[in-house]
N, CA, C and O atoms as a CHARMM CRD file, in Angstrom:
* protein
*
  268
    1    1 MET  N      4.42600  13.92800  26.57400 PROA 1      0.00000
    2    1 MET  CA     4.78200  12.29300  26.97100 PROA 1      0.00000
    3    1 MET  C      3.15400  11.63300  27.50700 PROA 1      0.00000
    4    1 MET  O      2.79600  10.47300  27.30100 PROA 1      0.00000
    5    2 ASP  N      2.48600  12.49600  28.08800 PROA 2      0.00000
    6    2 ASP  CA     1.37600  11.89400  28.23900 PROA 2      0.00000
    7    2 ASP  C      0.63800  11.29700  27.30100 PROA 2      0.00000
    8    2 ASP  O      0.06700  10.24800  27.59600 PROA 2      0.00000
    9    3 ASN  N      0.51700  11.81300  26.07900 PROA 3      0.00000
   10    3 ASN  CA    -0.17400  11.29500  25.04600 PROA 3      0.00000
   11    3 ASN  C      0.55300   9.95500  24.48900 PROA 3      0.00000
   12    3 ASN  O     -0.09700   9.06900  23.93400 PROA 3      0.00000
   13    4 LEU  N      1.82700   9.88800  24.66800 PROA 4      0.00000
   14    4 LEU  CA     2.31200   8.40300  24.30800 PROA 4      0.00000
   15    4 LEU  C      1.93500   7.40200  25.36200 PROA 4      0.00000
   16    4 LEU  O      1.60200   6.26200  25.03700 PROA 4      0.00000
   17    5 GLU  N      1.97700   7.79300  26.61900 PROA 5      0.00000
   18    5 GLU  CA     1.62400   6.83200  27.68300 PROA 5      0.00000
   19    5 GLU  C      0.08100   6.36000  27.29400 PROA 5      0.00000
   20    5 GLU  O     -0.30600   5.19400  27.20900 PROA 5      0.00000
   21    6 GLY  N     -0.70300   7.56100  27.08000 PROA 6      0.00000
   22    6 GLY  CA    -2.05100   7.10900  26.95500 PROA 6      0.00000
   23    6 GLY  C     -2.51300   6.21200  25.77900 PROA 6      0.00000
   24    6 GLY  O     -3.46200   5.42900  25.81200 PROA 6      0.00000
   25    7 MET  N     -1.64800   6.46700  24.68400 PROA 7      0.00000
   26    7 MET  CA    -1.54600   5.54300  23.65900 PROA 7      0.00000
   27    7 MET  C     -1.31900   4.24500  23.75300 PROA 7      0.00000
   28    7 MET  O     -2.06800   3.36500  23.33000 PROA 7      0.00000
   29    8 ASP  N     -0.04600   4.05900  24.43700 PROA 8      0.00000
   30    8 ASP  CA     0.32400   2.80200  24.93000 PROA 8      0.00000
   31    8 ASP  C     -0.90200   2.00300  25.73500 PROA 8      0.00000
   32    8 ASP  O     -1.40900   0.91300  25.46900 PROA 8      0.00000
   33    9 LYS  N     -1.13400   2.74400  26.59200 PROA 9      0.00000
   34    9 LYS  CA    -2.40200   2.09400  27.32100 PROA 9      0.00000
   35    9 LYS  C     -3.52100   1.54300  26.53200 PROA 9      0.00000
   36    9 LYS  O     -3.96400   0.39800  26.62400 PROA 9      0.00000
   37   10 PHE  N     -3.95000   2.52300  25.71100 PROA 10     0.00000
   38   10 PHE  CA    -4.99700   2.07800  24.91200 PROA 10     0.00000
   39   10 PHE  C     -4.65700   0.91700  23.72400 PROA 10     0.00000
   40   10 PHE  O     -5.43300   0.00000  23.45500 PROA 10     0.00000
   41   11 LEU  N     -3.64800   1.08400  23.21500 PROA 11     0.00000
   42   11 LEU  CA    -3.28500  -0.24500  22.39500 PROA 11     0.00000
   43   11 LEU  C     -3.18300  -1.33200  23.01000 PROA 11     0.00000
   44   11 LEU  O     -3.38100  -2.36100  22.36500 PROA 11     0.00000
   45   12 GLN  N     -2.84500  -1.42000  24.43900 PROA 12     0.00000
   46   12 GLN  CA    -2.71900  -2.46500  25.06500 PROA 12     0.00000
   47   12 GLN  C     -3.92500  -3.46500  25.49200 PROA 12     0.00000
   48   12 GLN  O     -3.91100  -4.67100  25.74000 PROA 12     0.00000
   49   13 THR  N     -4.94300  -2.53500  25.48300 PROA 13     0.00000
   50   13 THR  CA    -6.26300  -2.95800  25.77700 PROA 13     0.00000
   51   13 THR  C     -6.66800  -3.81700  24.42100 PROA 13     0.00000
   52   13 THR  O     -7.58700  -4.61500  24.60700 PROA 13     0.00000
   53   14 TYR  N     -6.21900  -3.77900  23.33300 PROA 14     0.00000
   54   14 TYR  CA    -6.65800  -4.60800  22.23000 PROA 14     0.00000
   55   14 TYR  C     -5.57500  -5.73800  22.21100 PROA 14     0.00000
   56   14 TYR  O     -4.50600  -5.67500  22.81900 PROA 14     0.00000
   57   15 ASN  N     -6.00200  -6.79400  21.41900 PROA 15     0.00000
   58   15 ASN  CA    -5.36500  -7.88800  20.97300 PROA 15     0.00000
   59   15 ASN  C     -5.09800  -7.89500  19.65800 PROA 15     0.00000
   60   15 ASN  O     -5.63400  -8.72600  18.92500 PROA 15     0.00000
   61   16 LEU  N     -4.03900  -6.75700  19.08500 PROA 16     0.00000
   62   16 LEU  CA    -4.01400  -6.43500  17.64600 PROA 16     0.00000
   63   16 LEU  C     -2.80300  -7.59300  17.02500 PROA 16     0.00000
   64   16 LEU  O     -1.96900  -8.12300  17.76000 PROA 16     0.00000
   65   17 PRO  N     -2.89100  -7.80000  15.80200 PROA 17     0.00000
   66   17 PRO  CA    -2.15700  -8.80200  15.26600 PROA 17     0.00000
   67   17 PRO  C     -0.62800  -8.26000  15.19500 PROA 17     0.00000
   68   17 PRO  O     -0.47800  -7.03900  15.21200 PROA 17     0.00000
   69   18 ARG  N      0.39500  -9.00800  15.12600 PROA 18     0.00000
   70   18 ARG  CA     1.76400  -8.79500  15.31300 PROA 18     0.00000
   71   18 ARG  C      2.32800  -8.98800  13.88900 PROA 18     0.00000
   72   18 ARG  O      1.90700 -10.00800  13.34300 PROA 18     0.00000
   73   19 VAL  N      3.16800  -8.25600  13.17800 PROA 19     0.00000
   74   19 VAL  CA     3.85000  -8.61800  12.08500 PROA 19     0.00000
   75   19 VAL  C      5.34400  -9.40800  12.75800 PROA 19     0.00000
   76   19 VAL  O      6.07500  -8.98300  13.65300 PROA 19     0.00000
   77   20 SER  N      5.45900 -10.68400  11.96200 PROA 20     0.00000
   78   20 SER  CA     6.43900 -11.45000  12.19700 PROA 20     0.00000
   79   20 SER  C      7.75400 -10.81200  11.60100 PROA 20     0.00000
   80   20 SER  O      7.69600  -9.79600  10.90800 PROA 20     0.00000
   81   21 HSD  N      8.97500 -11.46300  11.90400 PROA 21     0.00000
   82   21 HSD  CA    10.19900 -10.81900  11.51200 PROA 21     0.00000
   83   21 HSD  C     10.36900 -11.25400  10.04800 PROA 21     0.00000
   84   21 HSD  O     11.15700 -10.58100   9.38300 PROA 21     0.00000
   85   22 GLU  N      9.69700 -12.36300   9.40400 PROA 22     0.00000
   86   22 GLU  CA     9.71800 -12.30200   7.84100 PROA 22     0.00000
   87   22 GLU  C      8.66600 -11.53000   7.47800 PROA 22     0.00000
   88   22 GLU  O      8.97700 -10.78500   6.54900 PROA 22     0.00000
   89   23 GLU  N      7.55000 -11.41100   7.83600 PROA 23     0.00000
   90   23 GLU  CA     6.85000 -10.29200   7.26100 PROA 23     0.00000
   91   23 GLU  C      7.21700  -8.97900   7.20800 PROA 23     0.00000
   92   23 GLU  O      6.77500  -8.26500   6.30800 PROA 23     0.00000
   93   24 MET  N      8.10800  -8.47100   8.20500 PROA 24     0.00000
   94   24 MET  CA     8.60300  -7.36200   8.09100 PROA 24     0.00000
   95   24 MET  C      9.79700  -7.14400   7.18400 PROA 24     0.00000
   96   24 MET  O     10.07300  -6.01700   6.77300 PROA 24     0.00000
   97   25 LYS  N     10.52300  -8.24100   6.86200 PROA 25     0.00000
   98   25 LYS  CA    11.87700  -8.21000   5.86800 PROA 25     0.00000
   99   25 LYS  C     10.85700  -8.17700   4.52200 PROA 25     0.00000
  100   25 LYS  O     11.33100  -7.64500   3.51800 PROA 25     0.00000
  101   26 SER  N      9.57100  -8.68100   4.44800 PROA 26     0.00000
  102   26 SER  CA     9.09400  -8.68700   3.01000 PROA 26     0.00000
  103   26 SER  C      8.55400  -7.28700   2.94100 PROA 26     0.00000
  104   26 SER  O      8.67800  -6.74200   1.84400 PROA 26     0.00000
  105   27 LEU  N      7.93600  -6.54900   3.97300 PROA 27     0.00000
  106   27 LEU  CA     7.37700  -5.11300   3.69500 PROA 27     0.00000
  107   27 LEU  C      8.49500  -4.29400   3.25400 PROA 27     0.00000
  108   27 LEU  O      8.36200  -3.47000   2.35000 PROA 27     0.00000
  109   28 TYR  N      9.88300  -4.54800   4.02300 PROA 28     0.00000
  110   28 TYR  CA    10.71300  -3.55500   3.60100 PROA 28     0.00000
  111   28 TYR  C     11.78500  -3.88900   2.36300 PROA 28     0.00000
  112   28 TYR  O     12.77000  -3.18800   2.13100 PROA 28     0.00000
  113   29 ARG  N     11.46900  -4.92100   1.71300 PROA 29     0.00000
  114   29 ARG  CA    12.13000  -5.29400   0.35600 PROA 29     0.00000
  115   29 ARG  C     11.53300  -4.23500  -0.77500 PROA 29     0.00000
  116   29 ARG  O     10.39900  -3.77700  -0.91000 PROA 29     0.00000
  117   30 PRO  N     12.75000  -4.03100  -1.53300 PROA 30     0.00000
  118   30 PRO  CA    12.26500  -3.19400  -2.72100 PROA 30     0.00000
  119   30 PRO  C     11.48400  -3.56400  -3.79200 PROA 30     0.00000
  120   30 PRO  O     11.82600  -4.62400  -4.31700 PROA 30     0.00000
  121   31 ILE  N     10.35900  -2.89600  -4.35800 PROA 31     0.00000
  122   31 ILE  CA     9.55800  -3.27100  -5.17200 PROA 31     0.00000
  123   31 ILE  C     10.31600  -3.47800  -6.78100 PROA 31     0.00000
  124   31 ILE  O     11.13300  -2.70300  -7.27800 PROA 31     0.00000
  125   32 THR  N      9.95200  -4.34000  -7.19900 PROA 32     0.00000
  126   32 THR  CA    10.59400  -4.55700  -8.57200 PROA 32     0.00000
  127   32 THR  C      9.89900  -4.17700  -9.56300 PROA 32     0.00000
  128   32 THR  O      8.66900  -4.18400  -9.50800 PROA 32     0.00000
  129   33 ASN  N     10.55000  -3.79500 -10.59900 PROA 33     0.00000
  130   33 ASN  CA     9.98500  -3.30300 -11.76600 PROA 33     0.00000
  131   33 ASN  C      9.05000  -4.28300 -12.37800 PROA 33     0.00000
  132   33 ASN  O      8.05900  -3.90000 -12.99900 PROA 33     0.00000
  133   34 LYS  N      9.36200  -5.62600 -12.20600 PROA 34     0.00000
  134   34 LYS  CA     8.38700  -6.64900 -12.84200 PROA 34     0.00000
  135   34 LYS  C      6.73900  -6.27700 -12.25300 PROA 34     0.00000
  136   34 LYS  O      5.69400  -6.12800 -12.88600 PROA 34     0.00000
  137   35 GLU  N      7.06800  -6.19600 -10.57100 PROA 35     0.00000
  138   35 GLU  CA     5.32400  -6.09300  -9.81000 PROA 35     0.00000
  139   35 GLU  C      4.89100  -4.52700 -10.20900 PROA 35     0.00000
  140   35 GLU  O      3.69900  -4.24900 -10.08300 PROA 35     0.00000
  141   36 ILE  N      5.66400  -3.65700 -10.61000 PROA 36     0.00000
  142   36 ILE  CA     5.12100  -2.54700 -11.21500 PROA 36     0.00000
  143   36 ILE  C      4.45800  -2.50900 -12.45800 PROA 36     0.00000
  144   36 ILE  O      3.41700  -1.87800 -12.64000 PROA 36     0.00000
  145   37 GLU  N      5.14600  -3.29100 -13.47100 PROA 37     0.00000
  146   37 GLU  CA     4.65900  -3.27600 -14.78900 PROA 37     0.00000
  147   37 GLU  C      3.44700  -4.30800 -14.46600 PROA 37     0.00000
  148   37 GLU  O      2.39600  -3.91500 -14.97300 PROA 37     0.00000
  149   38 SER  N      3.33400  -5.45300 -13.79500 PROA 38     0.00000
  150   38 SER  CA     2.24700  -6.20200 -13.66900 PROA 38     0.00000
  151   38 SER  C      0.95500  -5.43400 -13.11200 PROA 38     0.00000
  152   38 SER  O     -0.19800  -5.73200 -13.42400 PROA 38     0.00000
  153   39 VAL  N      1.27400  -4.53100 -12.34900 PROA 39     0.00000
  154   39 VAL  CA    -0.05300  -3.58000 -11.69900 PROA 39     0.00000
  155   39 VAL  C     -0.53900  -2.75600 -12.57300 PROA 39     0.00000
  156   39 VAL  O     -1.74800  -2.54600 -12.66600 PROA 39     0.00000
  157   40 ILE  N      0.27700  -2.24000 -13.25300 PROA 40     0.00000
  158   40 ILE  CA    -0.03400  -1.30900 -14.45200 PROA 40     0.00000
  159   40 ILE  C     -0.98200  -1.63700 -15.67300 PROA 40     0.00000
  160   40 ILE  O     -1.94400  -1.03700 -16.15300 PROA 40     0.00000
  161   41 LYS  N     -0.19100  -3.09700 -16.06400 PROA 41     0.00000
  162   41 LYS  CA    -1.04600  -4.27500 -17.25600 PROA 41     0.00000
  163   41 LYS  C     -2.60800  -4.47700 -16.29600 PROA 41     0.00000
  164   41 LYS  O     -3.68100  -4.54300 -16.89600 PROA 41     0.00000
  165   42 ASN  N     -2.55300  -4.53600 -15.18400 PROA 42     0.00000
  166   42 ASN  CA    -3.98200  -4.95800 -14.83600 PROA 42     0.00000
  167   42 ASN  C     -4.90100  -3.87300 -14.22300 PROA 42     0.00000
  168   42 ASN  O     -5.98700  -4.08600 -13.68500 PROA 42     0.00000
  169   43 LEU  N     -4.19200  -2.47700 -14.41600 PROA 43     0.00000
  170   43 LEU  CA    -5.23000  -1.41500 -13.83000 PROA 43     0.00000
  171   43 LEU  C     -6.35700  -1.42600 -14.39900 PROA 43     0.00000
  172   43 LEU  O     -7.30100  -1.40200 -13.61000 PROA 43     0.00000
  173   44 LEU  N     -6.70200  -1.46300 -15.84000 PROA 44     0.00000
  174   44 LEU  CA    -8.05200  -1.21000 -16.47700 PROA 44     0.00000
  175   44 LEU  C     -8.81100  -2.48800 -16.46200 PROA 44     0.00000
  176   44 LEU  O    -10.01500  -2.39500 -16.22300 PROA 44     0.00000
  177   45 THR  N     -8.30600  -3.66400 -16.67800 PROA 45     0.00000
  178   45 THR  CA    -9.10200  -4.67000 -16.33100 PROA 45     0.00000
  179   45 THR  C     -9.73200  -4.99700 -14.78800 PROA 45     0.00000
  180   45 THR  O    -10.64700  -5.81800 -14.71900 PROA 45     0.00000
  181   46 THR  N     -9.33100  -4.47500 -13.79600 PROA 46     0.00000
  182   46 THR  CA    -9.73200  -4.81600 -12.23700 PROA 46     0.00000
  183   46 THR  C    -10.46800  -3.40900 -11.84800 PROA 46     0.00000
  184   46 THR  O    -11.10700  -3.31600 -10.80000 PROA 46     0.00000
  185   47 THR  N    -10.31600  -2.16400 -12.89600 PROA 47     0.00000
  186   47 THR  CA   -11.22600  -1.05200 -12.40300 PROA 47     0.00000
  187   47 THR  C    -12.47500  -0.81200 -13.25200 PROA 47     0.00000
  188   47 THR  O    -12.65000  -1.45900 -14.28500 PROA 47     0.00000
  189   48 THR  N    -13.30000   0.06400 -12.85000 PROA 48     0.00000
  190   48 THR  CA   -14.19700   0.03400 -13.81900 PROA 48     0.00000
  191   48 THR  C    -14.48200   1.72300 -13.89700 PROA 48     0.00000
  192   48 THR  O    -15.32800   2.18200 -14.66400 PROA 48     0.00000
  193   49 THR  N    -13.70100   2.53200 -13.04400 PROA 49     0.00000
  194   49 THR  CA   -13.87600   4.07100 -13.13700 PROA 49     0.00000
  195   49 THR  C    -12.84600   4.69000 -13.69000 PROA 49     0.00000
  196   49 THR  O    -11.76500   4.10800 -13.59200 PROA 49     0.00000
  197   50 LYS  N    -12.87500   5.72900 -14.25700 PROA 50     0.00000
  198   50 LYS  CA   -11.99400   6.60900 -14.73900 PROA 50     0.00000
  199   50 LYS  C    -11.34100   7.96700 -13.74000 PROA 50     0.00000
  200   50 LYS  O    -10.66200   8.89000 -14.18900 PROA 50     0.00000
  201   51 ASN  N    -11.72300   7.80100 -12.42100 PROA 51     0.00000
  202   51 ASN  CA   -11.35100   8.37200 -11.36800 PROA 51     0.00000
  203   51 ASN  C     -9.97800   8.34100 -11.10900 PROA 51     0.00000
  204   51 ASN  O     -9.31200   7.34100 -11.37700 PROA 51     0.00000
  205   52 PRO  N     -9.35800   9.63200 -10.46900 PROA 52     0.00000
  206   52 PRO  CA    -7.91900   9.57700 -10.16200 PROA 52     0.00000
  207   52 PRO  C     -7.79200   8.86500  -8.78500 PROA 52     0.00000
  208   52 PRO  O     -8.61100   8.94500  -7.87000 PROA 52     0.00000
  209   53 GLY  N     -6.60600   8.13900  -8.78600 PROA 53     0.00000
  210   53 GLY  CA    -6.65200   7.50300  -7.49800 PROA 53     0.00000
  211   53 GLY  C     -5.97900   8.52700  -6.27900 PROA 53     0.00000
  212   53 GLY  O     -5.87500   9.74100  -6.45200 PROA 53     0.00000
  213   54 PRO  N     -5.63900   7.98300  -5.30100 PROA 54     0.00000
  214   54 PRO  CA    -5.00300   8.84200  -4.13300 PROA 54     0.00000
  215   54 PRO  C     -3.95500  10.04300  -4.53800 PROA 54     0.00000
  216   54 PRO  O     -3.78400  11.11200  -3.95100 PROA 54     0.00000
  217   55 ASP  N     -3.38800   9.60700  -5.57000 PROA 55     0.00000
  218   55 ASP  CA    -1.90400  10.33000  -6.10700 PROA 55     0.00000
  219   55 ASP  C     -2.43100  11.29200  -7.23100 PROA 55     0.00000
  220   55 ASP  O     -1.70100  12.10100  -7.80400 PROA 55     0.00000
  221   56 GLY  N     -3.99300  11.10000  -7.53500 PROA 56     0.00000
  222   56 GLY  CA    -4.71400  12.33500  -8.47100 PROA 56     0.00000
  223   56 GLY  C     -4.37400  11.87800  -9.71200 PROA 56     0.00000
  224   56 GLY  O     -4.68200  12.65500 -10.61600 PROA 56     0.00000
  225   57 VAL  N     -3.72600  10.65600 -10.11300 PROA 57     0.00000
  226   57 VAL  CA    -3.48700  10.29900 -11.43000 PROA 57     0.00000
  227   57 VAL  C     -4.45900   9.05900 -11.69500 PROA 57     0.00000
  228   57 VAL  O     -4.74300   8.22800 -10.83300 PROA 57     0.00000
  229   58 THR  N     -4.90200   9.05300 -12.93900 PROA 58     0.00000
  230   58 THR  CA    -5.93900   8.03200 -13.27600 PROA 58     0.00000
  231   58 THR  C     -5.07300   6.61100 -13.81500 PROA 58     0.00000
  232   58 THR  O     -3.86200   6.50800 -14.00700 PROA 58     0.00000
  233   59 ASP  N     -5.87800   5.83400 -13.93900 PROA 59     0.00000
  234   59 ASP  CA    -5.15400   4.49700 -14.30800 PROA 59     0.00000
  235   59 ASP  C     -4.94500   4.43000 -16.05400 PROA 59     0.00000
  236   59 ASP  O     -4.20000   3.58600 -16.55200 PROA 59     0.00000
  237   60 GLU  N     -5.57900   5.26600 -16.75000 PROA 60     0.00000
  238   60 GLU  CA    -5.39700   5.51400 -17.94500 PROA 60     0.00000
  239   60 GLU  C     -3.90200   6.38200 -18.19200 PROA 60     0.00000
  240   60 GLU  O     -3.35900   6.37300 -19.29700 PROA 60     0.00000
  241   61 PHE  N     -3.43300   6.98900 -17.23000 PROA 61     0.00000
  242   61 PHE  CA    -2.40100   7.83700 -17.38600 PROA 61     0.00000
  243   61 PHE  C     -1.28400   6.76300 -17.34500 PROA 61     0.00000
  244   61 PHE  O     -0.44300   6.75500 -18.24400 PROA 61     0.00000
  245   62 TYR  N     -1.23900   5.85300 -16.33300 PROA 62     0.00000
  246   62 TYR  CA    -0.06100   5.06500 -16.19500 PROA 62     0.00000
  247   62 TYR  C     -0.09000   4.03100 -17.17300 PROA 62     0.00000
  248   62 TYR  O      1.01900   3.58300 -17.46500 PROA 62     0.00000
  249   63 GLN  N     -1.25100   3.44600 -17.86000 PROA 63     0.00000
  250   63 GLN  CA    -1.34500   2.66800 -18.90100 PROA 63     0.00000
  251   63 GLN  C     -0.50800   3.48400 -20.20000 PROA 63     0.00000
  252   63 GLN  O      0.42200   2.92300 -20.78000 PROA 63     0.00000
  253   64 LEU  N     -0.94400   4.79700 -20.54900 PROA 64     0.00000
  254   64 LEU  CA    -0.41300   5.73700 -21.55700 PROA 64     0.00000
  255   64 LEU  C      0.96700   5.84800 -21.50700 PROA 64     0.00000
  256   64 LEU  O      1.66700   5.66700 -22.50300 PROA 64     0.00000
  257   65 PHE  N      1.46200   6.17100 -20.27200 PROA 65     0.00000
  258   65 PHE  CA     3.11500   6.48900 -20.07700 PROA 65     0.00000
  259   65 PHE  C      3.83400   5.41400 -19.42000 PROA 65     0.00000
  260   65 PHE  O      4.83500   5.65700 -18.74600 PROA 65     0.00000
  261   66 LYS  N      3.34700   4.15200 -19.58900 PROA 66     0.00000
  262   66 LYS  CA     4.26800   3.02300 -18.66400 PROA 66     0.00000
  263   66 LYS  C      5.50200   2.97200 -19.28800 PROA 66     0.00000
  264   66 LYS  O      6.39000   2.52300 -18.56300 PROA 66     0.00000
  265   67 GLU  N      5.89100   3.34500 -20.58800 PROA 67     0.00000
  266   67 GLU  CA     7.33900   3.09600 -20.95700 PROA 67     0.00000
  267   67 GLU  C      8.04200   4.09200 -20.24600 PROA 67     0.00000
  268   67 GLU  O      9.26800   4.16400 -20.33300 PROA 67     0.00000
């Protein structure tokens, strides 16, 4: 319990931005297929490396297997 109290005290010392109710609703809405397709389509045009992302998969993989 001491860690939680210490964390609360630490966070209260900073004026951190808050997420509004509308922003919160937007963050929790489902991601659409159209959004996913748009990101995959633009992967190779926005990146210059073939290194894998945080999921260990390269952009080329998503491009190749997007169907």
